[in-house]
C-alpha positions, 0 to 999 in steps of 0.5 A, a space after each residue: 494509509 499508504 504507509 501503514 500498508 507498506 509497512 504491513 507487507 514488509 513486516 509479514 514478508 520479513 517474518 516469512 523469510 526469517 523463518 526460513 533463513 534465520 538472520 541474526 540482528 538484521 531485517 532481511 526486508 526494508 522499506 527503502 528508496 531504491 534510487 538512493 541505494 549504492 548496489 555497487 558497494 558490498 553490503 554489510 552484515 547488517 544490510 537488508 537484502 531485499 528492498 521494498 520501494 514504492 513505485 506509483 499509485 493507481 486509482 482503481 476505476 473498477 471500484 465505485 468511488 462514492 461520496 460519503 455523507 456524515 451528520 454531526 449535530 446540525 452540520 452535514 459533512 460530505 467526503 470522498 472515499 477512493 480506492 487505489 492500487 499500489 505498485 511495489 517493487 522489490 529489489 534483491 541485493 545479497 552478498 551473492 547473486 545466487 542468493 539474490 535470485 533464491 530470495 526473488 523466487 521465495 518472494 514470488 512463491 510466497 505470494 503465489 500461495 498467499 495472494 490476499 493479505 487481510 485482517 477482519 473487524 475482529 482482529 483475526 488476520 493471516 499476516 504477521 505484524 510485529 510493529 506495535 504502531 500498526 498492530 491495532 490498525 483497522 480491518 484491510 484486505 490486499 490482493 498481491 498481483 504479480 506485475 510483468 514488465 517488458 525488457 524495454 520497460 524494465 530498462 526505462 524503470 531503472 534508467 528512472 531510478 538512476 541505479 544499476 539494475 538488480 534482480 527484482 520483481 513488481 507486485 501490484 497491491 489491490 486495493 488500498 482505501 483512502 478515506 479522508 474522514 468526515 472532517 475534510 470534505 465539503 460542509 453544509 448546514 442541515 435545513 431545520 425549517 422552511 419559509 413559505 411565501 403565498 402570493 395572492 392575485 389581486 382580483 381588481 
């Protein structure tokens, strides 16, 4: 589910920025590990200018994470559904520094005006999904929340990434549901009959 959600975000953001910048033979946004990118080296004409980097996964304790139960024939399956928040880092690396700042502003403005990314059970959606491998996935609803970092936390983050600091922004994606399905949880047999023991007290 995590990989699907991140690809939906990248796919939709790519479509939005492409309408404005009209790139040729290149994706503006790519799902990449920012720690592995060489920001000292000039980018080529085919390189992405925005890297979406997964930072962390946080369990949402405001959501009631209940145990779900399903029954198949005489077997009862018990499994645990949980909801999580995802922290997603967008790093901007264009040919010109000013272009990176323009893209950063565009991304922030986009999610200010489109805070929810969603698709309902009927397939109606407010996101653009061009990847055919995820186009038919189930309904979802994500809230895109800007996440602020202090200067100290920003320094620590880039130190942990081991890379040169670039223009960046972080969004908290709330909520992503992880549903393991009925075949991965605890199993038990259905009780189909009961046995009764009667104790008779001897009167002697």
